[in-house]
ZATORBA-390430 format. One line per field, with one value per atom (N, C-alpha, C): residue in three letters; atom name; x, y, z. Coordinates in steps of 0.05 Angstrom, whole numbers, plus 32768, in hexadecimal, padded with zeros to 4 digits. Layout:
BEGIN
kedren	[ala/...]
vodo	[CA/...]
c1	[X/...]
c2	[Y/...]
c3	[Z/...]
END
This chain:
BEGIN
kedren	[met/met/met/tyr/tyr/tyr/his/his/his/thr/thr/thr/ile/ile/ile/thr/thr/thr/glu/glu/glu/asp/asp/asp/ala/ala/ala/ile/ile/ile/val/val/val/asp/asp/asp/leu/leu/leu/val/val/val/asp/asp/asp/arg/arg/arg/phe/phe/phe/cys/cys/cys/gly/gly/gly/lys/lys/lys/ile/ile/ile/arg/arg/arg/asn/asn/asn/asp/asp/asp/his/his/his/val/val/val/leu/leu/leu/gly/gly/gly/pro/pro/pro/ile/ile/ile/phe/phe/phe/ala/ala/ala/gln/gln/gln/ala/ala/ala/ile/ile/ile/gly/gly/gly/ala/ala/ala/asp/asp/asp/trp/trp/trp/lys/lys/lys/pro/pro/pro/his/his/his/leu/leu/leu/ala/ala/ala/lys/lys/lys/met/met/met/asn/asn/asn/ala/ala/ala/phe/phe/phe/trp/trp/trp/ser/ser/ser/ser/ser/ser/val/val/val/leu/leu/leu/leu/leu/leu/ala/ala/ala/ser/ser/ser/gly/gly/gly/thr/thr/thr/tyr/tyr/tyr/lys/lys/lys/gly/gly/gly/asn/asn/asn/pro/pro/pro/met/met/met/val/val/val/ala/ala/ala/his/his/his/leu/leu/leu/gln/gln/gln/leu/leu/leu/pro/pro/pro/arg/arg/arg/leu/leu/leu/thr/thr/thr/gln/gln/gln/his/his/his/his/his/his/phe/phe/phe/glu/glu/glu/arg/arg/arg/trp/trp/trp/leu/leu/leu/tyr/tyr/tyr/leu/leu/leu/trp/trp/trp/his/his/his/glu/glu/glu/thr/thr/thr/ala/ala/ala/ala/ala/ala/gly/gly/gly/leu/leu/leu/cys/cys/cys/ser/ser/ser/asp/asp/asp/asn/asn/asn/val/val/val/ala/ala/ala/ser/ser/ser/leu/leu/leu/phe/phe/phe/val/val/val/arg/arg/arg/lys/lys/lys/ala/ala/ala/gln/gln/gln/met/met/met/ile/ile/ile/gly/gly/gly/glu/glu/glu/arg/arg/arg/leu/leu/leu/leu/leu/leu/his/his/his/ala/ala/ala/ile/ile/ile/ser/ser/ser/asn/asn/asn/tyr/tyr/tyr/his/his/his/glu/glu/glu/ser/ser/ser/ser/ser/ser/glu/glu/glu/ala/ala/ala/thr/thr/thr/gly/gly/gly/ala/ala/ala/ala/ala/ala/arg/arg/arg/glu/glu/glu/ala/ala/ala/ile/ile/ile]
vodo	[N/CA/C/N/CA/C/N/CA/C/N/CA/C/N/CA/C/N/CA/C/N/CA/C/N/CA/C/N/CA/C/N/CA/C/N/CA/C/N/CA/C/N/CA/C/N/CA/C/N/CA/C/N/CA/C/N/CA/C/N/CA/C/N/CA/C/N/CA/C/N/CA/C/N/CA/C/N/CA/C/N/CA/C/N/CA/C/N/CA/C/N/CA/C/N/CA/C/N/CA/C/N/CA/C/N/CA/C/N/CA/C/N/CA/C/N/CA/C/N/CA/C/N/CA/C/N/CA/C/N/CA/C/N/CA/C/N/CA/C/N/CA/C/N/CA/C/N/CA/C/N/CA/C/N/CA/C/N/CA/C/N/CA/C/N/CA/C/N/CA/C/N/CA/C/N/CA/C/N/CA/C/N/CA/C/N/CA/C/N/CA/C/N/CA/C/N/CA/C/N/CA/C/N/CA/C/N/CA/C/N/CA/C/N/CA/C/N/CA/C/N/CA/C/N/CA/C/N/CA/C/N/CA/C/N/CA/C/N/CA/C/N/CA/C/N/CA/C/N/CA/C/N/CA/C/N/CA/C/N/CA/C/N/CA/C/N/CA/C/N/CA/C/N/CA/C/N/CA/C/N/CA/C/N/CA/C/N/CA/C/N/CA/C/N/CA/C/N/CA/C/N/CA/C/N/CA/C/N/CA/C/N/CA/C/N/CA/C/N/CA/C/N/CA/C/N/CA/C/N/CA/C/N/CA/C/N/CA/C/N/CA/C/N/CA/C/N/CA/C/N/CA/C/N/CA/C/N/CA/C/N/CA/C/N/CA/C/N/CA/C/N/CA/C/N/CA/C/N/CA/C/N/CA/C/N/CA/C/N/CA/C/N/CA/C/N/CA/C/N/CA/C/N/CA/C/N/CA/C/N/CA/C/N/CA/C/N/CA/C/N/CA/C/N/CA/C/N/CA/C/N/CA/C/N/CA/C/N/CA/C/N/CA/C/N/CA/C/N/CA/C/N/CA/C/N/CA/C/N/CA/C/N/CA/C/N/CA/C]
c1	[8012/7FFF/800F/800C/8023/800F/801F/800C/801F/8035/803A/803C/803B/803D/8051/8064/8078/807B/808B/808F/8090/808F/8081/8065/8053/803D/802E/803F/8035/8036/8043/804F/803A/803E/802B/8004/8005/7FE9/7FE3/7FF3/7FEC/7FEC/8007/8001/7FDF/7FDA/7FBF/7FB1/7FA5/7F97/7F92/7FB0/7FB0/7FA7/7FA2/7FA6/7F82/7F79/7F53/7F50/7F56/7F5C/7F4B/7F70/7F66/7F57/7F49/7F3F/7F20/7F14/7F00/7EE9/7ED0/7EC2/7EB7/7EBD/7EB2/7ECE/7EE1/7EF6/7F0F/7F0F/7F1B/7F26/7F0E/7F11/7F18/7F0D/7F14/7F34/7F48/7F5F/7F70/7F6A/7F71/7F72/7F5C/7F62/7F74/7F79/7F8C/7FA9/7FA8/7FC5/7FCF/7FBF/7FCA/7FD1/7FE3/7FEA/8002/8013/8025/802A/801B/8019/802C/8052/8066/8061/8062/8064/804C/802F/8020/8026/8025/8034/8046/805C/806D/8069/8054/8049/8033/8028/8012/802B/803B/804D/805E/805B/8074/804F/8038/8027/8027/801B/8016/802B/8042/8055/8059/8058/8059/803D/8024/8007/8017/801F/8026/8040/8050/8069/8074/8072/8077/8094/809A/80B0/80BE/80A0/80A6/80B0/80AE/80B1/809E/8082/8073/806E/807A/8082/8067/8049/8038/802A/8008/7FF0/7FDD/7FD2/7FB6/7FA8/7FAB/7F8A/7F8C/7F9B/7F99/7FA4/7FA3/7FA9/7F88/7F77/7F56/7F42/7F55/7F42/7F3F/7F53/7F59/7F49/7F4D/7F32/7F11/7F0B/7EEA/7EE1/7EC7/7EB4/7EBA/7EC8/7EC2/7EAA/7EA7/7E91/7E92/7E7A/7E75/7E7B/7E72/7E6C/7E88/7E9D/7EB7/7EC2/7EC1/7ECF/7EC9/7EA9/7EA1/7EB1/7EAE/7EBD/7EE3/7EEA/7F0A/7F17/7EFC/7EFC/7F01/7EEA/7EE1/7EFC/7F02/7F11/7F31/7F3B/7F53/7F47/7F31/7F32/7F2E/7F1D/7F24/7F4B/7F4B/7F74/7F6F/7F7C/7F80/7F78/7F63/7F5F/7F6A/7F73/7F75/7F94/7FA1/7FB7/7FC8/7FBA/7FC9/7FB1/7FC7/7FAB/7F9C/7F8E/7F69/7F77/7F8B/7F9C/7FAA/7FAD/7FC0/7FAB/7F96/7F8E/7F7D/7F6F/7F64/7F6D/7F8C/7F93/7F9C/7FA6/7F95/7F7D/7F6A/7F49/7F51/7F52/7F4A/7F56/7F6E/7F85/7F73/7F6C/7F55/7F3C/7F34/7F13/7F15/7F33/7F3A/7F44/7F52/7F57/7F44/7F28/7F13/7F09/7EFF/7EF2/7EF3/7F17/7F1C/7F16/7F1A/7F26/7F07/7EF9/7EE1/7ECD/7ED1/7ECA/7ED7/7EF6/7F04/7EF7/7EED/7EE5/7EC8/7EA9/7E94/7E99/7EA1/7EAD/7EB2/7ED1/7EE0/7EC8/7EBA/7E9E/7E82/7E7E/7E62/7E7A/7E90/7E94/7E98/7E9C/7EA1/7E83/7E6F/7E5D/7E4B/7E4E/7E49/7E54/7E69/7E75/7E6C/7E6F/7E61/7E4D/7E34/7E1A/7E10/7E2B/7E30/7E34/7E42/7E5A/7E3E/7E2D/7E14/7E00/7DFE/7DE5/7DF3/7E02/7E08/7E04]
c2	[7FEA/7FF6/8018/8029/8042/8061/806B/807E/8097/8091/80B4/80B9/80BF/80B9/80C6/80A5/80A6/80A1/809F/8090/8074/8068/804E/8047/8055/805C/8063/8074/8075/8060/805F/803F/8025/8021/8006/8016/8023/802D/8036/803B/8043/802A/8015/7FF3/7FF3/7FF0/7FE1/7FEC/8004/800D/800A/800F/7FFF/7FDE/7FD1/7FBD/7FAD/7FC5/7FBF/7FD5/7FE7/7FED/7FE4/7FD2/7FC2/7FAD/7FA2/7F8B/7F97/7FA9/7FBE/7FB1/7FB0/7FBC/7FCB/7FE4/8004/800E/800C/8022/8012/7FF3/7FE1/7FE5/7FE4/7FE4/8004/8012/8030/8038/8029/8021/8014/8000/7FF0/7FF0/8007/8018/8026/8038/8051/804C/8032/8027/8011/7FFE/7FDF/7FC9/7FBB/7FAE/7FB3/7FCA/7FD1/7FE1/7FE1/7FF2/7FFA/7FF5/8003/801B/801E/8041/8056/8045/805C/805D/803E/803B/8058/804F/806D/808B/8085/80A4/80AD/80A2/8094/809E/8098/8092/80AC/80BD/80D9/80EF/80E5/80F5/80FA/80DC/80EF/80EF/80EB/80EE/8111/811B/8135/8148/813F/8147/813D/812C/8128/813A/8128/8133/8147/8156/8172/815A/8149/814C/8149/815E/816D/8157/813D/812C/8120/812E/8128/813D/813A/8150/814B/8140/8139/8151/8144/8158/8145/8146/812B/813D/8152/815C/8159/8153/814F/8134/8125/8109/810B/8110/8102/8109/8127/8136/811F/8103/80F4/80D9/80D3/80B5/80BF/80B0/80A6/80BA/80CB/80DD/80D2/80D0/80CA/80E1/80CF/80DA/80DD/80E9/80E7/80D0/80B7/8098/808B/8090/8088/8090/80B2/80BC/80B5/80B0/80A5/8083/8072/805C/805B/8070/8070/8079/8095/808A/8084/8077/8056/8040/8042/802B/8037/805B/8066/8062/8062/8070/8050/8033/801B/800C/8018/8009/8026/803E/804E/803F/803C/8036/8014/8006/7FF4/7FE9/8008/8001/8019/803F/8041/8050/805A/8062/8073/8073/8084/809F/80B1/80D4/80C9/80B6/80B3/80B6/809E/8099/80AC/80BA/80D8/80EE/80EF/8104/8102/80D9/80D9/80DA/80D1/80CF/80F3/8102/8119/8128/811E/8129/812F/810A/8107/8105/8104/811B/8134/8148/815D/815D/814E/814A/813C/812C/8129/8135/814C/8159/8170/8178/8184/817D/8163/8155/8154/813A/8148/815D/816F/8191/8190/819A/8199/8186/816C/8163/8163/8164/8173/818A/81A0/81B6/81B6/81A4/8198/8186/8178/8166/8180/818B/81A4/81B3/81C1/81D5/81C3/81AD/819B/81A3/818D/8183/81A9/81C6/81D7/81DF/81D3/81E3/81D5/81B7/819E/81A3/81AA/81B3/81D3/81DC/81FD/81F2/81E5/81D8/81D8/81BD/81B1/81CD/81DB/81E9/81FF/8203/8215/8205]
c3	[8001/8009/7FFE/7FF5/7FEC/8006/8014/8027/801D/8005/7FF7/7FDC/7FCA/7FB1/7FA8/7F97/7F88/7F71/7F69/7F48/7F47/7F5D/7F5E/7F62/7F6C/7F72/7F61/7F49/7F32/7F20/7F19/7F0C/7F0D/7F2B/7F32/7F28/7F2C/7F23/7F0D/7EFC/7EE4/7ED0/7EDA/7ECD/7ED2/7EFB/7EF9/7EF3/7EE6/7EEB/7EC0/7EB3/7E9A/7E92/7E9F/7E9C/7EA3/7EB7/7EBD/7E9A/7E99/7E7E/7E70/7E65/7E42/7E47/7E60/7E68/7E6D/7E72/7E6D/7E58/7E56/7E46/7E33/7E43/7E3A/7E2C/7E3C/7E39/7E20/7E2D/7E1D/7E01/7DEF/7DD5/7DC7/7DDC/7DD3/7DD1/7DEA/7DF2/7DDA/7DD4/7DCB/7DA4/7D99/7D88/7D86/7D9B/7D99/7D9D/7DAB/7DB8/7DA9/7D9F/7D99/7DB6/7DA4/7DBB/7DC9/7DC2/7DD0/7DE6/7DF8/7E14/7E1C/7E14/7E26/7E23/7E09/7E02/7E14/7E0B/7E1C/7E3B/7E48/7E61/7E67/7E5C/7E62/7E63/7E48/7E4D/7E63/7E6C/7E89/7E9F/7EA6/7EBD/7EBA/7EA6/7E9B/7EA8/7EA0/7E98/7EBE/7ECB/7EE5/7EF1/7EF4/7EF7/7F05/7EEA/7EE2/7EED/7EEC/7EF9/7F15/7F2C/7F47/7F57/7F4D/7F55/7F43/7F37/7F1D/7F15/7F13/7EFE/7EEB/7ED5/7EC4/7EAA/7EAB/7E99/7E7E/7E83/7E69/7E65/7E3E/7E31/7E0D/7E1F/7E18/7E0C/7DF7/7DFB/7DFD/7E1E/7E18/7E0F/7E0C/7E01/7DEF/7DDA/7DB5/7DB2/7DCC/7DC8/7DC3/7DE0/7DE1/7DD1/7DBD/7DAE/7D94/7D8E/7D79/7D7A/7D95/7D94/7D8F/7D8E/7D8A/7DA0/7D96/7DAE/7DC5/7DE1/7DF1/7E10/7E0C/7E1E/7E3C/7E4E/7E69/7E76/7E69/7E70/7E70/7E53/7E5E/7E6F/7E77/7E8A/7EA3/7EAC/7EC5/7EC3/7EAD/7EB3/7EB9/7EA7/7EAF/7ECE/7EDB/7EF0/7F06/7F06/7F10/7F12/7EFA/7F0A/7F09/7F04/7F12/7F2C/7F3B/7F54/7F67/7F51/7F59/7F58/7F50/7F4E/7F66/7F67/7F77/7F97/7FA0/7FB4/7FB4/7FA8/7FB0/7FB4/7FB0/7FA5/7FC4/7FC5/7FD9/7FEB/800D/8018/8013/8021/8022/8018/801F/801D/7FF7/7FFC/7FE5/7FC9/7FD1/7FBE/7FBB/7FC5/7FC7/7FB7/7FB4/7FAA/7F85/7F8B/7F6D/7F5C/7F72/7F66/7F59/7F74/7F63/7F50/7F4A/7F38/7F20/7F22/7F0A/7EFE/7F1A/7F10/7F0C/7F03/7EFC/7EE3/7EE0/7EC5/7EAB/7EBF/7EAA/7EA0/7EB8/7EB5/7E9F/7E9F/7E80/7E71/7E67/7E59/7E48/7E58/7E52/7E43/7E4C/7E4E/7E31/7E2A/7E0F/7DF5/7E06/7DFE/7DD9/7DFC/7DF3/7DDC/7DE4/7DD8/7DB1/7DC0/7DA3/7D80/7D8C/7D87/7D80/7D9E/7D8E/7D79/7D73/7D72/7D50/7D46/7D35/7D28/7D3B/7D2A/7D21/7D2B/7D2C/7D0E/7CFD/7CED/7CE1/7CE0/7CC4/7CBE/7CD5/7CCF/7CC2/7CC0/7CB4/7C9B/7C91/7C7A/7C63/7C6A/7C5F/7C5E/7C77/7C6A/7C54/7C4E/7C3C/7C1E]
END
């Protein structure tokens, strides 16, 4: 059980979480299509992301917003499932305080991503409808 957020805690959480994602009936197919069979690069990217978010390590150099906009349209249902699995994994590995930190950050990130995705698709749909009307 982890009582502080460390690189080891992040690696363990991300690895176990992604294992759940791969086997999940809702999220598994989306991730399989986006990532394919080799999860090592994705795991490394996720570890760097969470290390940067939670430990201010500065190791993540990507843009998660752009990556998520390239996926099929993600909905509130997808994010609720993602957060449920993240919470379940954190609660199984960490003390209540540490799990709570992991989950609060994930909630904030998920809300921002969902908001941006919704706006992006609404804007794209409006632009497409306007083009069709012309």
